[in-house]
C-alpha beads as a LAMMPS data file, in Angstrom:
LAMMPS data file: protein, C-alpha beads

391 atoms
390 bonds

1 atom types
1 bond types

-500.0 500.0 xlo xhi
-500.0 500.0 ylo yhi
-500.0 500.0 zlo zhi

Masses

1 110.0

Atoms # bond

1 1 1 458.123 344.819 63.597
2 1 1 455.850 342.887 65.921
3 1 1 452.961 345.165 64.986
4 1 1 453.545 344.469 61.293
5 1 1 453.559 340.726 61.848
6 1 1 450.360 340.998 63.855
7 1 1 448.631 342.911 61.032
8 1 1 449.800 340.380 58.447
9 1 1 448.448 337.538 60.620
10 1 1 445.033 339.199 60.880
11 1 1 444.873 339.847 57.136
12 1 1 445.916 336.258 56.421
13 1 1 443.294 334.856 58.797
14 1 1 440.544 336.913 57.158
15 1 1 441.617 335.690 53.740
16 1 1 441.619 332.071 54.860
17 1 1 438.228 332.489 56.601
18 1 1 436.787 334.185 53.522
19 1 1 437.947 331.343 51.267
20 1 1 436.513 328.758 53.711
21 1 1 433.060 330.484 53.855
22 1 1 433.005 330.690 50.071
23 1 1 433.865 327.019 49.765
24 1 1 431.156 326.035 52.261
25 1 1 428.681 328.214 50.379
26 1 1 429.511 326.423 47.137
27 1 1 429.137 323.030 48.773
28 1 1 425.800 323.967 50.348
29 1 1 424.420 325.261 47.067
30 1 1 425.453 322.043 45.331
31 1 1 423.737 319.968 48.039
32 1 1 420.621 322.167 47.811
33 1 1 420.466 321.610 44.068
34 1 1 420.496 317.842 44.630
35 1 1 417.525 318.091 46.983
36 1 1 415.691 320.324 44.518
37 1 1 416.134 317.674 41.856
38 1 1 414.910 315.009 44.290
39 1 1 411.836 317.114 44.994
40 1 1 411.106 317.515 41.278
41 1 1 411.461 313.767 40.770
42 1 1 409.239 312.976 43.785
43 1 1 406.618 315.475 42.612
44 1 1 406.446 313.785 39.229
45 1 1 405.846 310.383 40.867
46 1 1 403.322 311.909 43.263
47 1 1 401.299 313.480 40.448
48 1 1 401.276 310.206 38.509
49 1 1 399.997 308.325 41.576
50 1 1 397.501 311.123 42.281
51 1 1 396.037 310.745 38.792
52 1 1 395.610 306.996 39.274
53 1 1 394.072 307.549 42.717
54 1 1 391.580 310.067 41.379
55 1 1 390.587 307.634 38.628
56 1 1 389.900 304.752 41.014
57 1 1 388.049 307.149 43.310
58 1 1 385.829 308.154 40.408
59 1 1 385.295 304.478 39.588
60 1 1 384.196 303.618 43.123
61 1 1 381.852 306.617 43.260
62 1 1 380.287 305.590 39.949
63 1 1 379.924 301.965 41.079
64 1 1 378.258 303.174 44.267
65 1 1 376.004 305.814 42.750
66 1 1 375.106 304.063 39.504
67 1 1 374.882 300.464 40.704
68 1 1 374.499 300.084 44.456
69 1 1 372.371 303.148 45.255
70 1 1 369.541 302.374 42.744
71 1 1 369.415 298.726 43.804
72 1 1 369.378 299.695 47.485
73 1 1 366.611 302.250 46.914
74 1 1 364.590 299.737 44.890
75 1 1 365.009 297.078 47.598
76 1 1 363.829 299.359 50.400
77 1 1 360.910 300.622 48.340
78 1 1 359.778 297.047 47.690
79 1 1 360.234 296.155 51.380
80 1 1 358.126 299.180 52.326
81 1 1 355.457 298.122 49.836
82 1 1 355.417 294.606 51.281
83 1 1 355.061 295.997 54.812
84 1 1 352.141 298.154 53.696
85 1 1 350.457 295.268 51.884
86 1 1 350.815 292.949 54.879
87 1 1 349.316 295.593 57.169
88 1 1 346.435 296.123 54.728
89 1 1 345.765 292.406 54.380
90 1 1 345.878 291.949 58.162
91 1 1 343.384 294.800 58.480
92 1 1 341.151 292.858 56.088
93 1 1 341.813 289.719 58.187
94 1 1 343.465 287.935 55.266
95 1 1 346.219 285.437 56.081
96 1 1 349.677 286.188 54.644
97 1 1 351.573 283.250 56.170
98 1 1 351.855 281.428 52.867
99 1 1 354.013 284.324 51.647
100 1 1 355.720 285.132 54.956
101 1 1 355.252 282.217 57.398
102 1 1 357.189 283.952 60.182
103 1 1 356.208 287.502 59.316
104 1 1 358.151 290.042 57.296
105 1 1 361.368 291.213 58.956
106 1 1 363.630 293.395 56.846
107 1 1 366.332 294.132 59.420
108 1 1 368.596 291.752 57.511
109 1 1 368.651 293.909 54.384
110 1 1 372.162 295.067 53.470
111 1 1 373.071 298.734 53.645
112 1 1 375.623 299.722 51.051
113 1 1 376.537 302.842 53.074
114 1 1 377.769 300.619 55.902
115 1 1 379.446 298.290 53.433
116 1 1 381.544 301.016 51.774
117 1 1 382.226 302.957 54.987
118 1 1 385.732 301.427 55.390
119 1 1 386.580 303.075 52.061
120 1 1 385.626 306.584 53.193
121 1 1 389.188 307.645 54.022
122 1 1 390.729 306.126 50.900
123 1 1 387.929 307.650 48.807
124 1 1 387.880 311.150 50.271
125 1 1 391.096 311.919 52.172
126 1 1 393.184 314.743 50.674
127 1 1 396.853 313.861 50.213
128 1 1 399.309 316.759 50.076
129 1 1 402.666 317.221 48.393
130 1 1 404.968 319.629 50.264
131 1 1 406.943 322.124 48.192
132 1 1 409.251 324.952 49.314
133 1 1 408.094 328.391 48.304
134 1 1 410.229 330.212 45.750
135 1 1 410.772 333.230 47.962
136 1 1 412.413 330.936 50.548
137 1 1 415.117 330.059 48.029
138 1 1 416.263 333.640 47.474
139 1 1 419.337 334.019 49.727
140 1 1 421.640 336.059 47.474
141 1 1 420.713 339.344 49.134
142 1 1 422.376 338.233 52.352
143 1 1 426.053 338.126 53.281
144 1 1 427.859 334.882 52.687
145 1 1 427.906 333.837 56.336
146 1 1 424.142 334.458 56.613
147 1 1 423.613 332.735 53.264
148 1 1 425.267 329.615 54.600
149 1 1 422.976 329.510 57.627
150 1 1 419.904 329.984 55.411
151 1 1 421.140 327.332 52.985
152 1 1 421.544 324.864 55.839
153 1 1 417.962 325.570 56.944
154 1 1 416.686 325.086 53.398
155 1 1 418.506 321.768 53.095
156 1 1 416.954 320.636 56.381
157 1 1 413.484 321.613 55.081
158 1 1 414.068 319.713 51.845
159 1 1 415.081 316.646 53.839
160 1 1 411.980 316.925 56.020
161 1 1 409.661 317.487 53.049
162 1 1 411.223 314.611 51.169
163 1 1 410.396 312.241 54.035
164 1 1 406.811 313.523 54.208
165 1 1 406.359 313.358 50.446
166 1 1 407.631 309.801 50.245
167 1 1 405.178 308.828 52.993
168 1 1 402.333 310.535 51.125
169 1 1 403.261 308.812 47.878
170 1 1 403.030 305.513 49.737
171 1 1 399.703 306.603 51.250
172 1 1 398.327 307.191 47.755
173 1 1 399.482 303.745 46.681
174 1 1 397.819 302.199 49.722
175 1 1 394.560 304.001 48.923
176 1 1 394.699 302.804 45.323
177 1 1 395.237 299.206 46.436
178 1 1 392.509 299.458 49.082
179 1 1 389.940 300.774 46.607
180 1 1 390.750 298.429 43.731
181 1 1 390.704 295.409 46.058
182 1 1 387.133 296.431 46.943
183 1 1 385.850 296.135 43.363
184 1 1 385.048 292.383 43.567
185 1 1 383.262 292.898 46.904
186 1 1 381.082 295.612 45.381
187 1 1 380.230 293.315 42.477
188 1 1 379.282 290.605 44.992
189 1 1 377.097 293.030 46.946
190 1 1 375.410 294.087 43.707
191 1 1 374.526 290.436 43.029
192 1 1 373.098 290.151 46.548
193 1 1 370.947 293.234 45.939
194 1 1 369.714 291.906 42.610
195 1 1 368.862 288.499 44.101
196 1 1 366.989 290.075 47.019
197 1 1 365.144 292.462 44.712
198 1 1 363.960 289.576 42.566
199 1 1 362.821 287.651 45.649
200 1 1 361.021 290.610 47.256
201 1 1 359.355 291.674 43.994
202 1 1 357.994 288.156 43.611
203 1 1 356.531 288.224 47.133
204 1 1 355.212 291.727 46.608
205 1 1 353.378 290.506 43.498
206 1 1 351.855 287.622 45.471
207 1 1 350.576 290.013 48.137
208 1 1 349.214 292.374 45.483
209 1 1 347.321 289.491 43.910
210 1 1 345.843 288.655 47.321
211 1 1 344.677 292.241 47.708
212 1 1 343.248 292.323 44.174
213 1 1 341.465 289.016 44.820
214 1 1 339.998 290.428 48.048
215 1 1 338.731 293.483 46.184
216 1 1 337.162 291.393 43.435
217 1 1 335.554 289.081 45.995
218 1 1 334.141 292.131 47.794
219 1 1 332.869 293.537 44.489
220 1 1 331.084 290.301 43.556
221 1 1 329.734 289.267 46.961
222 1 1 329.667 292.435 49.085
223 1 1 328.996 294.605 50.802
224 1 1 326.871 292.444 53.100
225 1 1 328.838 289.900 55.061
226 1 1 332.073 291.881 54.832
227 1 1 333.717 293.822 57.655
228 1 1 333.972 297.600 57.793
229 1 1 337.645 297.234 56.832
230 1 1 336.593 296.374 53.270
231 1 1 334.626 299.591 52.910
232 1 1 337.572 301.551 54.321
233 1 1 339.977 299.916 51.906
234 1 1 337.704 299.778 48.849
235 1 1 335.247 302.694 49.264
236 1 1 334.737 302.959 45.523
237 1 1 333.495 299.387 45.056
238 1 1 329.997 299.660 46.550
239 1 1 328.688 303.237 46.441
240 1 1 325.870 304.649 48.506
241 1 1 324.532 307.587 46.553
242 1 1 321.815 308.821 48.930
243 1 1 321.007 307.507 52.362
244 1 1 317.928 305.255 52.422
245 1 1 314.734 306.778 53.841
246 1 1 311.177 305.448 54.207
247 1 1 308.153 306.608 52.200
248 1 1 306.529 308.022 55.326
249 1 1 309.648 310.046 56.075
250 1 1 309.573 311.349 52.521
251 1 1 305.920 312.307 52.622
252 1 1 306.181 314.042 56.002
253 1 1 309.205 316.118 54.982
254 1 1 308.674 319.857 55.172
255 1 1 308.180 321.546 51.844
256 1 1 310.205 324.463 53.141
257 1 1 313.179 322.202 53.909
258 1 1 313.219 320.715 50.393
259 1 1 312.346 323.921 48.589
260 1 1 308.884 322.655 47.531
261 1 1 307.648 319.073 47.217
262 1 1 307.614 319.268 43.454
263 1 1 311.385 319.609 43.494
264 1 1 312.193 316.731 45.847
265 1 1 311.805 313.731 43.544
266 1 1 310.286 310.342 44.265
267 1 1 310.756 307.157 46.260
268 1 1 311.823 304.131 44.213
269 1 1 312.447 300.925 46.138
270 1 1 312.948 302.870 49.342
271 1 1 315.606 305.117 47.779
272 1 1 315.237 308.847 47.329
273 1 1 315.839 309.600 43.640
274 1 1 316.462 313.208 42.731
275 1 1 314.588 314.535 39.674
276 1 1 316.746 315.242 36.655
277 1 1 315.671 318.861 36.599
278 1 1 316.816 319.607 40.160
279 1 1 320.530 320.457 40.427
280 1 1 320.743 321.295 44.170
281 1 1 319.998 317.679 45.190
282 1 1 322.514 316.328 42.687
283 1 1 325.173 318.649 44.047
284 1 1 324.748 317.104 47.502
285 1 1 325.567 313.619 46.192
286 1 1 329.085 312.345 46.893
287 1 1 329.848 309.364 44.688
288 1 1 331.923 306.396 45.819
289 1 1 332.134 304.914 42.322
290 1 1 332.330 306.897 39.112
291 1 1 332.895 306.269 35.435
292 1 1 336.233 308.094 35.680
293 1 1 337.764 308.366 39.178
294 1 1 339.332 311.592 40.459
295 1 1 343.025 311.920 39.741
296 1 1 345.956 313.903 41.116
297 1 1 347.368 316.226 38.424
298 1 1 350.123 314.262 36.707
299 1 1 348.813 310.858 37.789
300 1 1 349.834 308.418 40.518
301 1 1 353.579 308.932 40.038
302 1 1 353.144 312.669 40.607
303 1 1 350.981 311.955 43.679
304 1 1 353.622 309.694 45.236
305 1 1 356.294 312.291 44.513
306 1 1 354.190 315.012 46.133
307 1 1 353.684 312.931 49.277
308 1 1 357.365 311.966 49.498
309 1 1 358.497 315.592 49.137
310 1 1 355.972 317.145 51.523
311 1 1 355.323 314.737 54.391
312 1 1 357.685 315.633 57.217
313 1 1 357.052 313.704 60.410
314 1 1 358.291 315.525 63.555
315 1 1 361.552 314.371 65.143
316 1 1 359.669 313.087 68.173
317 1 1 357.870 310.591 65.914
318 1 1 361.205 309.152 64.785
319 1 1 362.380 308.934 68.393
320 1 1 359.256 306.930 69.254
321 1 1 360.521 304.117 67.040
322 1 1 357.373 303.949 64.908
323 1 1 357.570 300.882 62.656
324 1 1 356.798 301.134 58.925
325 1 1 353.029 300.981 58.455
326 1 1 350.219 302.340 56.309
327 1 1 347.774 305.157 57.038
328 1 1 344.433 305.268 55.253
329 1 1 343.105 308.714 54.462
330 1 1 339.712 309.494 52.945
331 1 1 338.634 312.815 51.488
332 1 1 336.213 314.388 49.059
333 1 1 337.227 315.733 45.660
334 1 1 334.673 318.307 44.523
335 1 1 333.433 318.657 40.947
336 1 1 335.927 321.506 40.690
337 1 1 338.822 319.452 42.071
338 1 1 339.116 321.012 45.538
339 1 1 339.856 318.815 48.569
340 1 1 337.615 318.678 51.654
341 1 1 336.377 316.345 54.413
342 1 1 339.897 314.989 55.019
343 1 1 339.819 312.214 57.618
344 1 1 342.173 309.462 58.708
345 1 1 340.262 306.187 58.532
346 1 1 343.122 304.120 59.896
347 1 1 346.010 305.891 61.568
348 1 1 349.094 304.952 63.547
349 1 1 348.550 303.746 67.097
350 1 1 349.712 306.215 69.764
351 1 1 350.893 308.659 67.122
352 1 1 348.452 311.545 66.610
353 1 1 351.365 313.534 65.178
354 1 1 351.475 311.118 62.226
355 1 1 347.777 311.645 61.505
356 1 1 348.058 315.429 61.859
357 1 1 350.958 315.594 59.427
358 1 1 349.179 313.498 56.793
359 1 1 346.007 315.599 57.106
360 1 1 348.068 318.770 56.729
361 1 1 349.750 317.534 53.539
362 1 1 346.497 316.251 51.985
363 1 1 344.694 319.513 52.696
364 1 1 347.531 321.401 51.023
365 1 1 347.270 319.392 47.794
366 1 1 346.674 321.271 44.555
367 1 1 343.256 320.860 42.933
368 1 1 342.665 317.404 41.509
369 1 1 341.117 316.425 38.208
370 1 1 337.522 315.707 39.353
371 1 1 335.729 312.409 38.824
372 1 1 333.217 312.104 36.007
373 1 1 329.907 310.370 35.441
374 1 1 328.500 310.383 31.922
375 1 1 331.189 312.856 30.961
376 1 1 330.203 315.352 33.674
377 1 1 332.409 316.320 36.625
378 1 1 330.987 315.112 39.964
379 1 1 331.886 315.197 43.650
380 1 1 333.451 311.914 44.844
381 1 1 335.142 310.178 47.734
382 1 1 338.769 309.139 47.411
383 1 1 340.627 306.668 49.637
384 1 1 344.405 307.026 49.811
385 1 1 346.817 304.594 51.515
386 1 1 350.075 306.271 52.636
387 1 1 353.093 304.231 53.650
388 1 1 355.018 305.591 56.635
389 1 1 358.799 305.565 56.229
390 1 1 360.851 307.325 58.891
391 1 1 364.391 306.450 57.672

Bonds

1 1 1 2
2 1 2 3
3 1 3 4
4 1 4 5
5 1 5 6
6 1 6 7
7 1 7 8
8 1 8 9
9 1 9 10
10 1 10 11
11 1 11 12
12 1 12 13
13 1 13 14
14 1 14 15
15 1 15 16
16 1 16 17
17 1 17 18
18 1 18 19
19 1 19 20
20 1 20 21
21 1 21 22
22 1 22 23
23 1 23 24
24 1 24 25
25 1 25 26
26 1 26 27
27 1 27 28
28 1 28 29
29 1 29 30
30 1 30 31
31 1 31 32
32 1 32 33
33 1 33 34
34 1 34 35
35 1 35 36
36 1 36 37
37 1 37 38
38 1 38 39
39 1 39 40
40 1 40 41
41 1 41 42
42 1 42 43
43 1 43 44
44 1 44 45
45 1 45 46
46 1 46 47
47 1 47 48
48 1 48 49
49 1 49 50
50 1 50 51
51 1 51 52
52 1 52 53
53 1 53 54
54 1 54 55
55 1 55 56
56 1 56 57
57 1 57 58
58 1 58 59
59 1 59 60
60 1 60 61
61 1 61 62
62 1 62 63
63 1 63 64
64 1 64 65
65 1 65 66
66 1 66 67
67 1 67 68
68 1 68 69
69 1 69 70
70 1 70 71
71 1 71 72
72 1 72 73
73 1 73 74
74 1 74 75
75 1 75 76
76 1 76 77
77 1 77 78
78 1 78 79
79 1 79 80
80 1 80 81
81 1 81 82
82 1 82 83
83 1 83 84
84 1 84 85
85 1 85 86
86 1 86 87
87 1 87 88
88 1 88 89
89 1 89 90
90 1 90 91
91 1 91 92
92 1 92 93
93 1 93 94
94 1 94 95
95 1 95 96
96 1 96 97
97 1 97 98
98 1 98 99
99 1 99 100
100 1 100 101
101 1 101 102
102 1 102 103
103 1 103 104
104 1 104 105
105 1 105 106
106 1 106 107
107 1 107 108
108 1 108 109
109 1 109 110
110 1 110 111
111 1 111 112
112 1 112 113
113 1 113 114
114 1 114 115
115 1 115 116
116 1 116 117
117 1 117 118
118 1 118 119
119 1 119 120
120 1 120 121
121 1 121 122
122 1 122 123
123 1 123 124
124 1 124 125
125 1 125 126
126 1 126 127
127 1 127 128
128 1 128 129
129 1 129 130
130 1 130 131
131 1 131 132
132 1 132 133
133 1 133 134
134 1 134 135
135 1 135 136
136 1 136 137
137 1 137 138
138 1 138 139
139 1 139 140
140 1 140 141
141 1 141 142
142 1 142 143
143 1 143 144
144 1 144 145
145 1 145 146
146 1 146 147
147 1 147 148
148 1 148 149
149 1 149 150
150 1 150 151
151 1 151 152
152 1 152 153
153 1 153 154
154 1 154 155
155 1 155 156
156 1 156 157
157 1 157 158
158 1 158 159
159 1 159 160
160 1 160 161
161 1 161 162
162 1 162 163
163 1 163 164
164 1 164 165
165 1 165 166
166 1 166 167
167 1 167 168
168 1 168 169
169 1 169 170
170 1 170 171
171 1 171 172
172 1 172 173
173 1 173 174
174 1 174 175
175 1 175 176
176 1 176 177
177 1 177 178
178 1 178 179
179 1 179 180
180 1 180 181
181 1 181 182
182 1 182 183
183 1 183 184
184 1 184 185
185 1 185 186
186 1 186 187
187 1 187 188
188 1 188 189
189 1 189 190
190 1 190 191
191 1 191 192
192 1 192 193
193 1 193 194
194 1 194 195
195 1 195 196
196 1 196 197
197 1 197 198
198 1 198 199
199 1 199 200
200 1 200 201
201 1 201 202
202 1 202 203
203 1 203 204
204 1 204 205
205 1 205 206
206 1 206 207
207 1 207 208
208 1 208 209
209 1 209 210
210 1 210 211
211 1 211 212
212 1 212 213
213 1 213 214
214 1 214 215
215 1 215 216
216 1 216 217
217 1 217 218
218 1 218 219
219 1 219 220
220 1 220 221
221 1 221 222
222 1 222 223
223 1 223 224
224 1 224 225
225 1 225 226
226 1 226 227
227 1 227 228
228 1 228 229
229 1 229 230
230 1 230 231
231 1 231 232
232 1 232 233
233 1 233 234
234 1 234 235
235 1 235 236
236 1 236 237
237 1 237 238
238 1 238 239
239 1 239 240
240 1 240 241
241 1 241 242
242 1 242 243
243 1 243 244
244 1 244 245
245 1 245 246
246 1 246 247
247 1 247 248
248 1 248 249
249 1 249 250
250 1 250 251
251 1 251 252
252 1 252 253
253 1 253 254
254 1 254 255
255 1 255 256
256 1 256 257
257 1 257 258
258 1 258 259
259 1 259 260
260 1 260 261
261 1 261 262
262 1 262 263
263 1 263 264
264 1 264 265
265 1 265 266
266 1 266 267
267 1 267 268
268 1 268 269
269 1 269 270
270 1 270 271
271 1 271 272
272 1 272 273
273 1 273 274
274 1 274 275
275 1 275 276
276 1 276 277
277 1 277 278
278 1 278 279
279 1 279 280
280 1 280 281
281 1 281 282
282 1 282 283
283 1 283 284
284 1 284 285
285 1 285 286
286 1 286 287
287 1 287 288
288 1 288 289
289 1 289 290
290 1 290 291
291 1 291 292
292 1 292 293
293 1 293 294
294 1 294 295
295 1 295 296
296 1 296 297
297 1 297 298
298 1 298 299
299 1 299 300
300 1 300 301
301 1 301 302
302 1 302 303
303 1 303 304
304 1 304 305
305 1 305 306
306 1 306 307
307 1 307 308
308 1 308 309
309 1 309 310
310 1 310 311
311 1 311 312
312 1 312 313
313 1 313 314
314 1 314 315
315 1 315 316
316 1 316 317
317 1 317 318
318 1 318 319
319 1 319 320
320 1 320 321
321 1 321 322
322 1 322 323
323 1 323 324
324 1 324 325
325 1 325 326
326 1 326 327
327 1 327 328
328 1 328 329
329 1 329 330
330 1 330 331
331 1 331 332
332 1 332 333
333 1 333 334
334 1 334 335
335 1 335 336
336 1 336 337
337 1 337 338
338 1 338 339
339 1 339 340
340 1 340 341
341 1 341 342
342 1 342 343
343 1 343 344
344 1 344 345
345 1 345 346
346 1 346 347
347 1 347 348
348 1 348 349
349 1 349 350
350 1 350 351
351 1 351 352
352 1 352 353
353 1 353 354
354 1 354 355
355 1 355 356
356 1 356 357
357 1 357 358
358 1 358 359
359 1 359 360
360 1 360 361
361 1 361 362
362 1 362 363
363 1 363 364
364 1 364 365
365 1 365 366
366 1 366 367
367 1 367 368
368 1 368 369
369 1 369 370
370 1 370 371
371 1 371 372
372 1 372 373
373 1 373 374
374 1 374 375
375 1 375 376
376 1 376 377
377 1 377 378
378 1 378 379
379 1 379 380
380 1 380 381
381 1 381 382
382 1 382 383
383 1 383 384
384 1 384 385
385 1 385 386
386 1 386 387
387 1 387 388
388 1 388 389
389 1 389 390
390 1 390 391
């Protein structure tokens, strides 16, 4: 009898325990479903905010790339031009104080990269939405007791993910507000750039006019009475075709050296003039001024592009803190367009590496379009100023 009662008690306990586990399982599944619905709702909000965030990010990138970057590049190019012009005018001993009384200092120029740096995180930071994997939700293959433990773990994960997702939704909203509040500041910076560009372009024009006036003055009154700097800067203005020699020197010249006296030419006003029928003498002439000057293939814009893409100053030059300046390089363009006799007429003080690099790049230039006199290609000198920019 006692044994029977004991068996009935065990059977009854198992039945009660089974019903309790089933009830808990039902409750847990219902709670899990609620969290799944919360996740779906949060994901919808997150995606809506993400779309807005991506739009404002695109807007700020466009404002930076399309508006600020071109104005910044233009400003620094003009500042570099002004620096080069001032250095050239100082080399010619021409006063520039009426344009820049205290000298040109461009350390004050704004840098849009620094200006927009506080936006870098809001503009670029990836924001994640946490979602449970589908295979984590498959608990039916386990026994009910194990199912309940897994369901509890899933509910805990949903709770944790919900907290993270709500924080990330708020992060997106903060980024959106941070970026959009920056719009007026970017517009203000753009106005600053435009104002500075107008001011610097005006001063650049004044300096250019000074340089043009100096060239014209040298053309009309030179070369006597002008310093060597004028010839370095304007080699094409006053040409020297053949070095002056005296009549006695001419008459005593060896016929073997000149290939026969009949082929040498004559002395006119103390100048050796080659006869029209003798080509070898003509070939030795290097003209400073021609009817049509030599030209880089593609013109000046192509020349500047070539220099910008190929000049690479060594790292040690940048570490030396070389200030922006202008190098003056002179070379010969043959009647076939080849480059030779490359020499730095005015280099950078204490920086032979700068001169070596410029010579290397000039020597590597493609053939030029040669200069012409009377429609015929001739050998000519060419003087090229090169602005040094180490940024």
